[in-house]
Backbone as JSON, one array per atom type, in Angstrom:
{
  "sequence": "XXXXXXXXXXXXXXXXXXXXXXXXXXXXXXXXXXXXXXXXXXXXXXXXXXXXXXXXXXXXXXXXXXXXXXXXXXXXXXXXXXXXXXXXXXXXXXXXXXXXXXXXXXXXXXXXXXXXXXXXXXXXXXXXXXXXXXXXXXXXXXXXXXXXX",
  "N": [[-3.9, -8.73, 16.45], [-3.53, -9.05, 13.79], [-1.16, -6.55, 13.43], [1.03, -7.53, 14.98], [1.42, -9.77, 13.29], [2.26, -7.84, 11.06], [4.5, -6.3, 12.39], [6.03, -9.09, 13.04], [7.26, -9.92, 10.89], [8.3, -7.45, 9.39], [10.07, -7.23, 11.41], [11.49, -9.54, 10.99], [13.07, -8.92, 8.87], [14.98, -6.99, 9.26], [18.6, -6.07, 10.52], [19.88, -8.26, 12.76], [20.71, -6.8, 15.59], [19.47, -4.58, 15.25], [16.57, -2.19, 16.7], [13.15, -2.56, 16.07], [10.78, 0.76, 16.11], [8.37, 1.4, 15.34], [6.13, 0.67, 12.86], [3.95, 0.68, 9.57], [1.62, 0.12, 7.4], [1.08, 0.68, 3.75], [-0.54, 2.15, 0.23], [0.53, 2.76, -3.03], [-1.0, 4.36, -5.7], [-0.09, 3.87, -9.52], [-0.08, 6.31, -11.54], [-2.31, 6.12, -13.63], [-3.96, 4.73, -12.7], [-6.93, 3.45, -12.68], [-7.96, 4.34, -15.36], [-6.64, 2.2, -16.59], [-7.78, 0.27, -15.11], [-10.4, 0.54, -15.76], [-10.72, 0.18, -18.66], [-9.83, -2.51, -18.73], [-11.93, -4.17, -17.64], [-13.97, -2.61, -19.45], [-13.39, -4.26, -21.51], [-13.09, -7.02, -20.75], [-15.88, -7.58, -19.76], [-16.85, -7.3, -22.61], [-15.69, -9.32, -23.85], [-16.56, -11.39, -22.76], [-19.57, -11.34, -23.21], [-19.66, -11.09, -26.02], [-19.05, -14.05, -25.58], [-21.12, -15.17, -25.03], [-21.77, -15.01, -22.43], [-23.66, -13.58, -21.7], [-26.17, -10.43, -20.11], [-25.91, -10.14, -16.43], [-23.97, -11.72, -15.93], [-21.94, -11.08, -17.71], [-21.43, -8.34, -16.61], [-20.62, -8.81, -14.08], [-18.01, -10.07, -14.44], [-16.58, -8.35, -16.31], [-16.48, -6.74, -13.69], [-15.08, -7.85, -12.08], [-12.49, -8.24, -13.59], [-11.66, -5.56, -13.59], [-11.15, -5.17, -10.52], [-8.94, -6.89, -10.52], [-7.23, -5.67, -12.1], [-6.52, -2.98, -11.2], [-5.75, -3.34, -8.78], [-3.34, -4.64, -9.44], [-2.3, -2.63, -10.51], [-1.13, -1.17, -7.89], [1.24, -0.73, -5.6], [2.08, -1.73, -3.1], [3.29, -1.3, 0.54], [5.75, -1.16, 2.99], [6.61, 1.11, 6.06], [8.95, 0.65, 8.24], [10.32, 2.57, 11.68], [13.27, 2.32, 12.58], [15.96, 2.16, 15.33], [17.7, 3.22, 13.82], [17.27, 4.35, 11.02], [14.94, 5.26, 8.71], [12.71, 2.74, 6.84], [11.57, 1.38, 4.41], [9.91, -0.7, 3.39], [8.96, -3.41, 1.01], [5.25, -4.49, 0.16], [2.78, -7.23, 0.96], [0.35, -8.16, -1.4], [-1.86, -9.58, -0.42], [-2.15, -10.28, 2.17], [-1.26, -7.75, 5.61], [1.93, -7.91, 4.97], [5.65, -8.04, 5.75], [8.02, -7.49, 3.05], [11.53, -8.27, 1.89], [13.36, -5.43, 2.59], [13.03, -2.37, 0.31], [14.22, 0.06, 0.93], [16.98, 2.21, 2.62], [15.71, 4.86, 3.96], [16.96, 8.17, 5.22], [17.38, 9.22, 8.34], [16.07, 11.51, 8.8], [14.27, 11.85, 6.69], [11.08, 14.07, 4.86], [8.04, 12.96, 6.59], [4.47, 13.67, 5.93], [1.07, 14.34, 6.73], [-0.89, 14.65, 4.21], [-3.42, 14.81, 3.69], [-6.65, 13.8, 4.73], [-9.77, 11.44, 5.24], [-12.35, 9.64, 6.33], [-11.76, 7.43, 6.05], [-9.43, 6.38, 4.87], [-6.12, 8.03, 4.51], [-3.56, 10.82, 3.2], [-0.07, 10.32, 2.53], [2.92, 12.12, 2.01], [5.83, 11.07, 1.36], [9.11, 11.81, 1.91], [9.41, 12.16, -1.75], [7.51, 10.96, -2.73], [4.16, 9.7, -2.71], [1.58, 8.23, -0.65], [-1.23, 5.97, 0.31], [-3.14, 5.62, 3.58], [-4.27, 2.85, 5.58], [-7.32, 3.73, 7.7], [-6.94, 2.48, 9.97], [-4.36, 2.55, 10.66], [-3.46, 4.48, 10.43], [-2.69, 6.26, 13.37], [-0.14, 4.66, 13.55], [1.66, 6.47, 11.39], [1.54, 8.93, 12.28], [2.79, 8.55, 14.56], [5.38, 7.92, 13.55], [5.73, 10.1, 11.3], [5.44, 12.0, 13.31], [8.06, 11.72, 14.73], [10.12, 11.59, 12.84], [9.9, 14.91, 11.93], [12.5, 17.71, 11.64]],
  "CA": [[-3.35, -10.26, 15.2], [-2.83, -7.98, 12.05], [-0.36, -5.89, 13.75], [1.85, -8.18, 14.91], [1.76, -10.55, 12.08], [3.49, -7.46, 10.81], [5.29, -6.6, 13.08], [7.39, -9.74, 12.86], [7.45, -10.14, 9.23], [9.47, -6.89, 9.71], [11.3, -7.87, 12.54], [12.54, -10.44, 10.4], [14.5, -8.4, 7.72], [15.84, -6.04, 9.45], [19.36, -6.69, 11.64], [19.76, -8.91, 14.52], [20.73, -5.93, 16.3], [18.87, -2.98, 15.2], [15.49, -2.27, 17.14], [12.4, -1.56, 15.6], [10.36, 1.03, 16.93], [6.74, 1.81, 15.0], [5.35, -0.16, 11.2], [2.77, 1.34, 9.06], [0.88, -0.45, 6.18], [0.2, 1.27, 2.9], [0.02, 1.81, -0.91], [0.32, 3.42, -3.55], [-1.21, 3.82, -6.82], [-0.2, 4.07, -10.31], [-1.3, 7.54, -11.94], [-3.06, 5.46, -14.56], [-4.62, 2.8, -12.29], [-8.22, 3.72, -12.78], [-8.08, 4.06, -16.31], [-6.47, 0.83, -16.91], [-8.82, -0.68, -14.71], [-11.71, 0.83, -16.48], [-10.05, -0.54, -20.17], [-10.35, -3.92, -18.45], [-13.35, -4.02, -17.37], [-14.75, -2.77, -20.98], [-12.55, -5.4, -22.41], [-13.55, -8.44, -20.69], [-16.91, -7.75, -20.23], [-17.03, -7.5, -23.78], [-15.44, -10.67, -24.32], [-17.94, -12.29, -21.9], [-20.88, -10.97, -23.54], [-20.42, -11.8, -27.26], [-19.06, -15.46, -25.53], [-22.43, -15.66, -24.76], [-22.12, -15.01, -20.89], [-25.38, -12.54, -20.83], [-25.74, -9.6, -19.39], [-25.79, -10.02, -15.87], [-22.23, -12.23, -15.81], [-20.47, -9.97, -18.51], [-20.88, -7.31, -15.7], [-19.7, -9.58, -13.06], [-16.83, -10.2, -15.2], [-15.85, -6.74, -16.17], [-15.6, -5.82, -12.43], [-13.57, -8.77, -11.81], [-10.96, -7.68, -14.06], [-11.32, -3.76, -13.07], [-10.27, -5.54, -9.14], [-7.76, -7.44, -10.98], [-6.28, -4.84, -13.16], [-6.66, -2.09, -10.31], [-4.81, -4.29, -7.48], [-2.14, -4.51, -10.61], [-1.27, -1.17, -10.92], [-1.27, -0.78, -6.87], [2.05, -0.75, -5.23], [2.13, -2.45, -1.74], [4.78, -0.72, 1.22], [5.54, -0.99, 4.61], [7.29, 1.88, 6.77], [9.21, 1.17, 9.32], [11.02, 3.2, 12.22], [14.42, 1.47, 13.52], [16.76, 3.17, 16.1], [18.85, 3.54, 12.58], [16.6, 5.15, 10.3], [13.37, 5.22, 8.32], [13.05, 1.26, 6.06], [10.49, 1.43, 2.74], [9.89, -2.66, 2.53], [8.08, -4.22, -0.07], [4.12, -4.8, 1.01], [2.43, -8.02, 0.28], [-0.97, -7.74, -1.87], [-2.77, -10.26, 0.01], [-2.07, -9.74, 3.48], [-0.18, -7.22, 5.67], [3.1, -8.26, 5.7], [6.76, -7.28, 4.66], [8.61, -8.37, 1.99], [12.53, -7.34, 1.81], [13.35, -3.91, 2.18], [13.47, -1.68, -0.93], [15.19, 1.11, 0.44], [16.4, 2.74, 3.34], [16.27, 6.56, 4.09], [17.75, 8.68, 6.21], [16.31, 9.31, 9.41], [15.32, 12.86, 8.39], [13.5, 12.01, 5.48], [9.83, 14.1, 5.99], [7.15, 12.63, 6.54], [3.59, 14.5, 6.4], [-0.19, 13.92, 6.33], [-1.86, 16.08, 3.16], [-5.34, 15.11, 3.56], [-7.63, 12.83, 5.27], [-10.8, 11.18, 5.31], [-13.12, 8.5, 7.63], [-11.3, 5.67, 5.86], [-7.63, 6.63, 4.44], [-5.42, 9.6, 4.74], [-3.1, 10.87, 1.97], [0.96, 10.76, 3.17], [3.63, 12.31, 1.54], [7.11, 10.73, 2.42], [9.87, 12.0, 0.82], [9.17, 12.69, -2.56], [6.21, 10.15, -2.84], [2.68, 9.76, -1.76], [1.15, 6.88, 0.15], [-2.23, 6.05, 1.17], [-2.5, 5.26, 4.54], [-6.2, 2.94, 5.95], [-7.66, 4.65, 9.11], [-6.31, 1.65, 11.16], [-2.31, 2.75, 10.67], [-2.97, 6.47, 10.93], [-2.02, 6.51, 14.41], [1.36, 4.99, 13.42], [2.37, 7.12, 10.51], [1.17, 10.04, 12.54], [3.7, 8.7, 14.98], [6.6, 8.18, 12.38], [5.8, 11.81, 11.19], [6.46, 13.1, 14.58], [9.87, 11.27, 14.91], [10.75, 12.67, 11.11], [10.5, 16.12, 11.8], [13.7, 17.84, 11.7]],
  "C": [[-2.6, -9.59, 14.65], [-1.48, -7.55, 12.62], [0.98, -6.59, 14.21], [2.26, -9.37, 14.06], [2.64, -9.55, 11.48], [4.47, -6.49, 10.91], [6.31, -7.28, 13.31], [7.39, -10.5, 11.64], [8.55, -8.94, 9.16], [10.37, -7.03, 10.03], [12.44, -9.03, 11.28], [13.77, -10.3, 9.26], [14.86, -7.29, 8.13], [17.0, -7.42, 10.23], [19.09, -7.06, 13.03], [19.59, -7.66, 15.86], [20.26, -4.45, 16.47], [17.4, -3.56, 15.75], [14.61, -1.65, 16.49], [11.01, -1.06, 16.36], [8.48, 1.57, 16.53], [7.08, 1.1, 13.35], [4.14, 0.41, 11.22], [2.79, 0.42, 7.81], [0.43, 0.8, 4.82], [0.38, 1.32, 1.3], [-0.07, 2.8, -1.13], [0.07, 3.55, -5.37], [-0.5, 4.59, -8.29], [-0.65, 5.54, -11.12], [-1.95, 7.13, -13.2], [-4.29, 4.32, -14.51], [-6.11, 2.9, -12.58], [-8.33, 3.58, -14.34], [-8.02, 3.26, -16.98], [-7.34, 0.01, -16.54], [-10.73, -0.7, -15.56], [-11.89, -0.07, -17.97], [-10.01, -1.82, -19.8], [-11.51, -4.97, -18.37], [-14.39, -3.88, -18.12], [-14.13, -4.21, -21.77], [-13.47, -6.6, -22.19], [-15.41, -8.56, -20.53], [-17.29, -7.68, -21.39], [-16.87, -8.44, -24.27], [-16.17, -11.66, -23.81], [-19.21, -12.2, -22.55], [-21.06, -11.82, -25.04], [-20.15, -13.62, -26.98], [-20.05, -16.26, -25.2], [-22.73, -16.09, -23.01], [-23.75, -14.57, -20.43], [-24.91, -11.55, -20.07], [-24.76, -9.37, -17.92], [-23.85, -10.87, -15.25], [-21.32, -11.77, -16.66], [-19.98, -9.16, -17.39], [-20.35, -7.94, -14.83], [-18.05, -9.79, -13.48], [-16.03, -9.12, -15.12], [-15.66, -6.68, -15.38], [-15.29, -6.54, -11.89], [-12.16, -8.29, -12.38], [-11.03, -5.92, -13.79], [-11.04, -4.44, -11.46], [-9.05, -5.84, -10.0], [-6.86, -6.78, -11.56], [-5.86, -3.65, -12.12], [-5.9, -2.75, -8.9], [-3.62, -4.33, -8.63], [-1.19, -3.39, -10.6], [-1.09, -0.93, -9.63], [0.23, -1.43, -6.41], [1.47, -0.81, -3.63], [3.55, -1.75, -0.77], [4.33, -0.77, 2.55], [6.47, -0.04, 5.06], [7.51, 1.63, 7.55], [10.21, 1.52, 10.26], [11.88, 2.21, 12.45], [14.77, 2.35, 14.22], [17.74, 3.9, 14.66], [18.57, 4.63, 12.22], [14.95, 4.42, 9.75], [13.71, 3.46, 6.93], [11.84, 1.21, 5.13], [10.39, -0.45, 2.63], [8.76, -2.75, 1.56], [6.67, -4.76, 0.49], [3.74, -6.45, 0.31], [0.58, -7.48, -0.24], [-2.13, -8.58, -0.72], [-3.19, -9.96, 1.46], [-0.67, -8.52, 4.48], [0.76, -7.76, 5.97], [3.78, -8.15, 4.79], [7.8, -8.21, 3.55], [10.1, -7.82, 2.38], [12.66, -6.06, 1.52], [14.2, -3.33, 0.57], [14.54, -1.08, -0.91], [15.66, 1.79, 1.97], [16.42, 4.53, 3.79], [16.11, 6.53, 5.49], [16.82, 9.29, 7.39], [15.48, 10.71, 9.82], [14.42, 13.77, 7.48], [11.63, 12.77, 6.35], [9.25, 13.38, 5.9], [5.67, 13.63, 7.21], [2.34, 14.28, 5.6], [-0.28, 15.22, 4.89], [-2.68, 15.88, 3.34], [-5.9, 13.68, 4.57], [-9.43, 12.98, 5.55], [-11.3, 10.1, 6.62], [-12.35, 7.52, 7.4], [-9.81, 5.81, 5.3], [-7.32, 8.24, 4.69], [-4.43, 9.32, 3.38], [-1.5, 11.2, 2.6], [2.2, 10.7, 2.06], [5.36, 11.38, 2.16], [8.43, 10.52, 1.83], [9.08, 13.14, -0.44], [7.97, 11.61, -2.89], [4.91, 10.05, -2.2], [1.67, 9.07, -1.71], [-0.33, 7.23, 0.48], [-2.3, 5.32, 2.17], [-4.36, 4.74, 5.27], [-6.15, 3.77, 7.64], [-6.96, 3.29, 10.55], [-4.44, 1.94, 11.42], [-2.16, 3.84, 10.41], [-2.52, 7.16, 11.87], [-0.53, 6.07, 13.95], [1.89, 5.77, 12.64], [2.37, 8.31, 11.2], [2.17, 10.21, 13.91], [5.17, 8.81, 14.52], [6.48, 9.58, 12.18], [6.32, 12.83, 12.03], [7.56, 12.91, 14.79], [10.76, 11.75, 13.94], [11.0, 14.26, 11.36], [11.45, 15.94, 12.19], [13.8, 19.29, 13.27]]
}
């Protein structure tokens, strides 16, 4: 179901005569995302403790601040392959859907896997590095196979 929703959201952004071949959802964290999120957690936890929420609630508020700050420092992207070229679109933070196109990349843009584990894999697309969930790794591998010169 998620794949169909992602596919149709990408399809709506493309030209009417453009054929969609493949699509993958990915994200890129700012290099200072973890320190920023940790600082937000400490500050919010301290404010909650001083405000009298107690230790367990202060820790919970700090963890919620960590999650929100981490999400704010993350850029979500959708990579689509069409019969013309690669299209990088902005992705939604909440659902796996595509927003208007950010950039059209040449078909010969290098897409390569850097590393992987059981949950995510790291991919380089041009000069940028993205993380991809396991459910989209096969799609990224297919995109990488198409992009090889």
